[in-house]
C-alpha positions as CSV (number, residue, x, y, z in Angstrom):
1,M,351.4,-13.3,-45.9
2,P,349.5,-11.6,-43.1
3,F,349.9,-13.3,-39.6
4,R,347.5,-13.6,-36.6
5,K,348.1,-14.4,-33.1
6,N,345.7,-17.0,-31.4
7,K,345.5,-18.2,-27.9
8,L,345.1,-22.1,-28.2
9,I,344.2,-24.4,-25.5
10,L,345.7,-27.8,-26.4
11,H,344.6,-30.9,-24.2
12,S,346.7,-33.9,-23.4
13,K,346.1,-37.0,-21.3
14,N,347.9,-35.6,-18.4
15,D,347.4,-31.9,-18.5
16,L,345.9,-28.7,-20.1
17,L,348.5,-26.6,-21.9
18,T,347.8,-23.0,-23.0
19,A,350.3,-21.7,-25.7
20,T,350.2,-18.5,-27.5
21,L,351.1,-19.2,-31.2
22,T,351.8,-17.0,-34.3
23,I,349.6,-18.7,-36.9
24,M,349.9,-18.1,-40.5
25,E,346.7,-17.6,-42.6
26,H,346.5,-21.1,-43.6
27,K,344.5,-22.5,-46.4
28,F,342.5,-25.6,-46.9
29,I,343.4,-26.4,-50.6
30,T,341.5,-29.2,-52.7
31,L,342.5,-29.8,-56.1
32,S,343.2,-32.4,-58.8
33,Y,346.2,-32.8,-61.0
34,K,348.2,-35.0,-63.5
35,L,351.8,-35.9,-62.6
36,Y,354.7,-36.1,-65.3
37,T,358.2,-37.0,-64.5
38,I,360.7,-35.6,-67.0
39,S,363.8,-37.6,-67.3
40,E,366.4,-37.3,-70.2
41,G,364.0,-35.6,-72.2
42,K,361.2,-38.3,-71.8
43,K,358.1,-37.4,-70.1
44,G,355.6,-40.0,-68.7
45,L,352.2,-39.8,-66.7
46,I,352.7,-41.5,-63.2
47,E,349.7,-40.2,-61.1
48,Q,346.7,-38.8,-61.7
49,T,344.0,-37.5,-59.2
50,S,340.4,-36.3,-59.9
51,A,337.5,-34.2,-58.4
52,D,336.1,-37.3,-57.0
53,E,339.4,-38.5,-55.2
54,P,341.2,-35.0,-55.1
55,F,344.5,-34.1,-53.3
56,E,343.7,-32.1,-49.9
57,F,346.1,-30.1,-47.9
58,I,346.6,-27.5,-45.2
59,S,349.0,-24.8,-46.6
60,G,352.0,-23.6,-44.1
61,F,352.7,-26.9,-42.5
62,G,355.2,-28.2,-44.6
63,I,353.0,-31.0,-46.0
64,A,353.4,-30.4,-49.8
65,L,356.8,-29.4,-51.4
66,D,357.7,-26.1,-51.1
67,E,357.6,-25.2,-54.5
68,F,354.5,-27.1,-55.1
69,E,352.6,-25.1,-52.3
70,R,353.9,-21.8,-53.5
71,Q,352.5,-22.3,-57.0
72,V,349.1,-23.2,-55.9
73,V,348.5,-21.4,-52.6
74,G,347.5,-18.0,-54.3
75,L,345.0,-19.4,-56.8
76,E,341.4,-19.0,-56.6
77,K,338.7,-21.7,-57.1
78,G,338.4,-23.0,-60.5
79,A,342.0,-21.7,-61.5
80,E,344.1,-24.2,-63.7
81,F,347.8,-24.7,-63.3
82,D,350.8,-26.0,-65.5
83,F,354.2,-25.9,-63.9
84,T,357.2,-27.9,-63.6
85,L,359.5,-28.5,-60.6
86,T,363.2,-28.9,-61.2
87,K,365.2,-31.9,-59.6
88,V,366.2,-29.6,-56.6
89,Q,362.7,-28.3,-56.1
90,A,361.4,-31.7,-56.0
91,Y,363.2,-34.8,-54.7
92,G,367.0,-33.9,-55.4
93,E,369.6,-35.7,-57.5
94,Y,369.9,-39.2,-57.8
95,F,373.1,-40.6,-55.6
96,D,374.6,-44.0,-56.6
97,D,376.0,-44.2,-52.8
98,R,372.6,-44.3,-51.4
99,V,372.2,-47.8,-53.0
100,V,373.5,-50.1,-50.0
101,D,374.1,-53.9,-49.6
102,L,372.7,-55.1,-46.4
103,D,373.2,-58.7,-45.0
104,R,370.1,-60.9,-45.5
105,E,370.4,-61.9,-41.7
106,I,369.1,-58.4,-40.7
107,F,365.8,-59.5,-42.3
108,C,365.4,-62.7,-40.8
109,I,362.6,-63.8,-38.2
110,D,363.5,-66.9,-36.0
111,G,366.3,-67.8,-38.4
112,K,363.8,-67.6,-41.7
113,F,364.1,-64.9,-44.3
114,D,361.1,-62.4,-43.9
115,T,359.7,-63.2,-47.6
116,D,356.5,-61.7,-46.8
117,H,357.9,-58.0,-46.4
118,V,361.2,-58.1,-48.1
119,Y,361.0,-58.6,-51.7
120,T,362.3,-56.6,-54.7
121,G,360.2,-53.7,-55.1
122,A,359.3,-53.4,-51.5
123,A,359.3,-50.5,-49.7
124,I,360.8,-51.4,-46.2
125,P,361.4,-49.4,-43.0
126,L,365.4,-49.2,-41.7
127,Q,367.0,-47.7,-38.5
128,N,370.6,-46.5,-38.2
129,E,372.6,-46.6,-35.3
130,Q,371.4,-43.2,-34.1
131,G,367.8,-44.3,-33.9
132,D,366.7,-42.4,-37.0
133,R,364.1,-44.3,-39.3
134,F,364.3,-44.5,-42.9
135,M,362.3,-45.8,-45.7
136,G,364.4,-47.9,-48.6
137,R,363.2,-49.8,-51.8
138,V,364.4,-53.0,-52.3
139,I,365.9,-53.4,-55.9
140,D,367.7,-56.8,-55.5
141,I,368.1,-60.0,-53.4
142,T,371.1,-62.3,-53.6
143,D,372.0,-65.3,-51.6
144,Q,373.9,-63.1,-49.2
145,K,372.7,-59.6,-49.4
146,V,369.6,-57.5,-49.9
147,V,370.3,-54.4,-52.2
148,V,368.5,-51.3,-51.0
149,D,367.8,-48.0,-52.7
150,L,367.5,-45.2,-50.1
151,N,367.0,-42.3,-52.9
152,H,363.5,-41.2,-53.1
153,P,361.6,-43.1,-55.9
154,L,361.4,-39.8,-57.9
155,A,364.8,-38.5,-57.3
156,G,366.6,-37.2,-60.2
157,Q,363.6,-36.4,-62.4
158,E,361.9,-33.2,-63.1
159,L,358.3,-33.0,-62.1
160,Q,355.5,-31.5,-64.1
161,F,351.8,-30.8,-62.6
162,V,349.0,-30.1,-64.7
163,G,345.7,-29.7,-62.9
164,Q,342.8,-27.3,-61.4
165,I,341.8,-25.9,-58.2
166,I,338.9,-27.4,-57.0
167,D,338.3,-25.5,-54.0
168,T,340.4,-23.1,-51.6
169,R,339.4,-21.5,-48.2
170,D,340.9,-20.5,-44.9
171,A,341.5,-23.6,-42.8
172,T,339.4,-23.8,-39.7
173,E,340.9,-23.3,-36.1
174,E,339.9,-26.8,-35.5
175,E,341.8,-28.2,-38.6
176,I,344.7,-26.2,-37.5
177,I,344.8,-27.4,-34.0
178,K,344.5,-31.0,-35.4
179,T,347.4,-30.6,-37.7
180,I,349.6,-29.1,-34.9
181,N,348.7,-31.7,-32.3
182,G,349.9,-34.6,-35.1
183,G,347.6,-35.0,-37.6
184,C,348.9,-35.0,-41.1
185,G,346.7,-32.1,-42.5
186,C,346.1,-33.8,-45.7
187,C,343.1,-36.1,-47.1
188,G,344.3,-36.8,-50.3
189,G,346.3,-40.2,-49.4
190,D,347.4,-42.5,-46.9
191,C,349.0,-41.4,-43.8
192,G,352.1,-42.9,-42.7
193,G,354.3,-41.6,-45.8
194,C,358.1,-40.6,-45.6
195,E,359.6,-37.3,-46.1
196,E,363.2,-36.5,-47.2
197,D,365.9,-35.3,-44.8
198,G,368.3,-32.3,-45.7
199,D,370.5,-34.4,-47.9
200,G,367.5,-35.8,-49.9
201,Q,367.3,-39.3,-48.3
202,Q,364.0,-40.9,-47.7
203,K,363.3,-40.3,-43.9
204,E,360.0,-41.8,-42.3
205,K,357.9,-39.2,-41.2
206,K,357.0,-39.0,-37.1
207,H,353.8,-37.4,-38.0
208,G,352.6,-39.4,-40.9
209,G,352.0,-37.9,-44.4
210,C,349.9,-38.2,-47.3
211,G,350.7,-40.7,-50.2
212,R,350.7,-37.9,-53.0
213,C,353.6,-36.8,-55.1
214,G,353.1,-33.4,-54.2
215,K,353.7,-34.1,-50.7
216,R,357.2,-34.0,-49.2
């Protein structure tokens, strides 16, 4: 893929920063898809986008799963696709030791358990002793413990994407700068998602992210 060297002027509240950056030919890709999970030979539709509510993202920023991006970045407008990501290419294996028991008192506010935010099925933010923030999914609540699953919800499953490229073009310099300065670089879902760390554990994104499953 060709590269180009641009001089960008980035503004902050306190100063003017001039940086020389080597930037890839980023693509702004708009697509629709159906997402199927494949586990133990069983296939199920879990998500679907449309031309009215498509998934949009800028390539080259690690917004989408690496293999997902590789499969679609070179396709032309109107092209159809159908590909499957392995567990490793998607969200990794499912690990039983990533299901943890946490004391209920951790989730108490003024001595009262936080039932508004902590309930079975809820996605909750957590933080370890090093200050890293993670997302976990509550799978059970007992009198003493809250059982939290730190695996990605799609861990241990192959993912099949079937869809079509609605549009693809070079991203504008304004869109690229916005993404570099902290924008999520996508318009297909809610910002404030989570990504995985190197071990496949969910970690809250510092720059936000889109709510689609093609994302990290």
